[in-house]
N, C-alpha and C positions, 0 to 999 in steps of 0.2 A: 514467402506472405506479402501481397502486394502496398508495401507502405508509400505514400506519399507524401513526398518531402515538398511544400510550402515554403522553405529557406531557403539557403545557402548555411550547408555547414560550419558552424560557428565549434565544432568539441574544441581547433585549436586558440580559439580564444575564449573559453571556457576553464581549458587545462592550466590557461599563464593569469588565469583570477587566482588569489591565493585571499583565502577568508577564513579571518584573524582573529575570533570575540570568545574572549576570556570569559566564566561566568558570570561574574560582574557588569559585564558589554551584554549579557542576555537581554531583550525587554523584560520590559518589567508587566505585571496584570495589567493587563488592559492595553496592550500595543496589539494592533492592528498590521499585520505587515501591507497590505489593501490599497490602507490609507496613512502610510508610516506610521504604524501604532494597532498591536494586534498582544491580543492575548496569549499570553506564550507563557504561562504556569501550567508545566502536563500534568493531564492524566490519563489512568493507562486502562487496558481493558481487561476481561475476564470472560476463558473463550474454552469450549472441549471441543474436540474429535466425537463427532455422534457416533451411539453404535452404530452396530448396522441392525434391525433386527433377523428374527431368524425366521425366516420363509420355508414352506408347508414344497410350498411348486419350485419344482426341479427347475436348477440351473442353467441358466443360460452358458453356450461354449463359449470357450473360450476369444474365440474370435470378435463376436459378438462388438463392437461398439459402447457403451453408452450411448442417449439418445439425451444431449442439451439441451435447457429447459430456451419454449424460443421465446421465450418471454426478458428473459438472461440483456439486460444493460448490459453495452456495450463502451468504454472508452475509444472516442472517432479521432480525440487527437494527444495529440505528448506534445507539451510544451515547453522547452526549456528553458529557464530566465531568472536572473536576482531578487532577492525580496532582501528589506529589512530586514540587519542583523544577522539572518539567517545564509545567505549566500545561494549560491548555486542549488536549483531545487527543479525537480520536476513538477507540471499540474500534467491536468486531466483539461477538456474543453471546459469545461463551468471553473476551473481554476482552485479544484481541490489538487493541494498538495499529496504527493505520494510514499509513498515508503517501501521498504523488502521490510524480511526476517531473515535472524542468523539463522535459523532450524529450518532457511529454506537449503538450494545449493543450485550452484552458477554450471557446476561441471558434471553431470548434465542439470538444465535445469530443472529443478523438482519443485512442485508445492506441496510444502506440508504442513500446509490452514485451509481447512476442511471445515464442514458441519457448522458448529456453535462457534469454531475460531472466521470462519468466513462472513461469518455474518456480522460482529467487529468487524475486522478489516475486510470489504470487499475488495474481488479481487477485480483488477483492469482486465477486461475481459474483449475480446478482441473479431470480426469479421476477415481481418486479414486487408484493413483498405484505413490503418490507424493515419493520419497525417501530424508529417515532424514540420516541428519545429526546432528547432536548438536544438536536435538532439542529433547526433550523429547517426543514418541510417542503419549502419556496419553495427551498432550496439544495440540496434532493437529488435526483439525474434520470438519468439511466442510456445507454449509449452501447453500439453494439454490436461487437463486438470483428469481430475475422478470420473464427475460425472461430464466428461462430455466436452463439458467449455476449453477456448483459446482463449491464455492470459500470457498477456501482454509481457517480456521479460524487458531489462536492461542491463548489457557486460553479464546476460546470464540468468540475471536474480528476478526471480518473477516480483509481478507491483504490486498494490495496494493503495485503497485510501481508508479513512479512518473514520472509523461513525463517532470517534467522540468530539474531532472536527466541528464547531458547531454553522461555523463556513468560510466560503473560499479565501484563503490565502493565510487560516490559523496552520500549528504542528503541531498538538497538544502530547502526541504520537512521537514525539521524539522520546527515547532512552527504554517508554514502556515495556516494561519488564527486561530490562535488557537489554532487547533483543529488536526489537522495532525503531529503527533509524530514516530520517526522511535519507530515500533518494537521489542522487546527483545528476544529472545526465549522462553521463560514461557508469552508470551502475553501479561507482562506492557509495559508501555512508559521509553522507554528507552530519560529519563530528561538530558542526556548531551545533555553540546555547545547548549545552546535558544540562540537564537538569540536576541539582544534589540529589541521591540519592536515587531508588527504584520509583519511575510512579508508581500508584496504583489500577486497578481496574477500574473501570466504567462498568456500571453493571450490563449482565445481556441483554437485551430489550426480548422482550415478550417475544416466541417463535409466533406464526402465523394461526387464530385460536387461539390461541391464550390469553386471558386476560388476566388486566395489573402491570406492574414491572416487574422483573426478573430480580431477583436479588444481588448484589453484588457478592459473590465467593471469593473476592481475593486472589483469584485467581486457581485455587487449590484444584479444578475438577479442568483447567487445561494447559500445560507447560508452554511456558512462551518463556 
C-alpha cells in the first residue's frame, strides 16, 4: 500500500497523551469540537446485512474476484489530531471522525459490516495512496471487502464514518450499540466521553429507488 506521509510520525507523542474525561466532563448538548463546542449527545444506528438474492445464473468460479464499484468514494487522508473533550481521534480529509467496530477483527483484519450496516457506517475506502498526518504508517493497512473494495485499517481494525454525525468533528457514534467507538491514531478504542447507557439507532436511510424515510427498528435486524 503506497501510503504518503505528509508529516513526521507523532505516534510517540500521541502515546504519551493521557485522555482523562469523566462522564460528567463530556461536552454538553450543542458542543462543537471544531469550534470549541460540539453536540456530543450520541445517537445510534440500526443496520442489517442484506441477504443475497437467489440467482438462476451459474455461480462464478471461486477464483473470480468481485468488481469494486467504480464510483466508490475514497478516503484520501487519515489525520491524527486532538479535539476538545474527546482527545485523540482520526479524521478523514473532510474532518469526519472515524470509528471501529468491535465485531470486526484485527487479526486477521476483517470487516463484518456490509449491506445495510455499511449504509449507516460507510467504510473508509482507499486506492492505496492515502496521505497520513499524525498517524504512524506502520499502523495503517487495508483489507479487501466482500464487494472488492479496499478498506483502510488502523492497528488492523477496519475504520468507518458514521452517517449519524451531522457535520465534521461530531462523534455521535461513540458507544453506539456498545460496539462502535471512536478510533485513536494507534487503532485502539478512544473511551473518552462515553455516554451513559446504550445509544439508540438512527433510522436506516432509504436505499436507492426507495421513497420516504426508513423506519428505525431499534437495531432488531442488525446485530451491532
